[in-house]
Structure formats: C-alpha cells, structure tokens
N, C-alpha and C positions, 0 to 999 in steps of 0.2 A: 292809526291807531286800529289797535285788533281786540278782536274777539277773547281774550284772554280767558280759558277755563281753569280757578282752581282744582279742581278737581276732573285730570282730561277725561275722554271717553273713555277711554281702553283701560281705565282704572274706576272711576264711577258710572261707566254704561250709562244708555240713554236717557235714566231717570234724573241724571246728573247734568248732563251734558245742555238738555234746553231750560234747567233750572236756572231762573232770572239770578238769586242770589252766587249761584256758581259761574257764574259768565258776568264780565266785568272790562271796561275799558283798561287795554293795556299794550306800550310800547311795541315795536319791532322788535328793537333788541332784547326786551325783557321775554317779552313772548315765543321770538325763535334764537336767540342766539341765546339766551340762558336757558331757555324749554320751559319755559312758565316763570319763573325765577322765584320757585314756591315758597321759599323761608319767610322771604318780603311781603309777598304776599300773603301769605297765611297771615303774616305778623298784623297788617294790614285790614285785614279780615276781622279780625279778633275773633267773637263767641261767635257768631258766624262763622267762620271755617269748623270748629266743633259741632256745630247743627249738620253741615254738610259732610265730614267725617262721619256720623251718624246714618244716614243715609244713603251710604255707600256700598253697593251690593244687592239696593230694592229694586222692585220691580215696580216703576209707574206704573199705572192703572188708570188711564188717560180714555175718556167714554168719546163717542163721536161729540157728544154738546160739548164737551171740554175744549176740544177742537175749535169746534165755532167760534166758542167762549174768544178761544186766546185771538183767534184770528178776529174778530172783532175791535178788540183791544189793540191789537199792531196795529192793526188798518187807520185805526181813530186816534193815535197816538201819531202816525204819522201823515197825518191829513194836515 
C-alpha cells in the first residue's frame, strides 16, 4: 500500500500534503502507474473531495504546540 494523496503536493502545497483527509491507502498501480487515479479517488472521497479542493492554495498555520500534539497522537496510535 501507498500513501496516496488526492491533491498532490505540487498543487495543494504543504497544507494538504499532511492533511489526513487528503492521504489515503492506495495501491501501487493507482498511485504510480495511473498517476493517482484522480477520477476514481475523488469519486470515492465524495463530499470530502469538495472540502479538499476548497483548501487548495491555503497556508497551514501550525504552531509548535500543534506539531507536539500531532507527534503525541501518532506516537500513541502506533504504540
């Protein structure tokens, strides 16, 4: 499995690159050979796709505390 990005970093920037709703499990064929298979990916995301498109071009304003909380959250998830 790959971490497939619905809106790639080249288009969505860093704001969407680390957005959990923008990153989903995707097979090698869809992610690499089909360039993300955007049509099917977006269709499966449904309304989430619209929300992600609205975030395109925005700038995430994360504080040091935000990074600490994210790190703690994911550390807990893999423990």
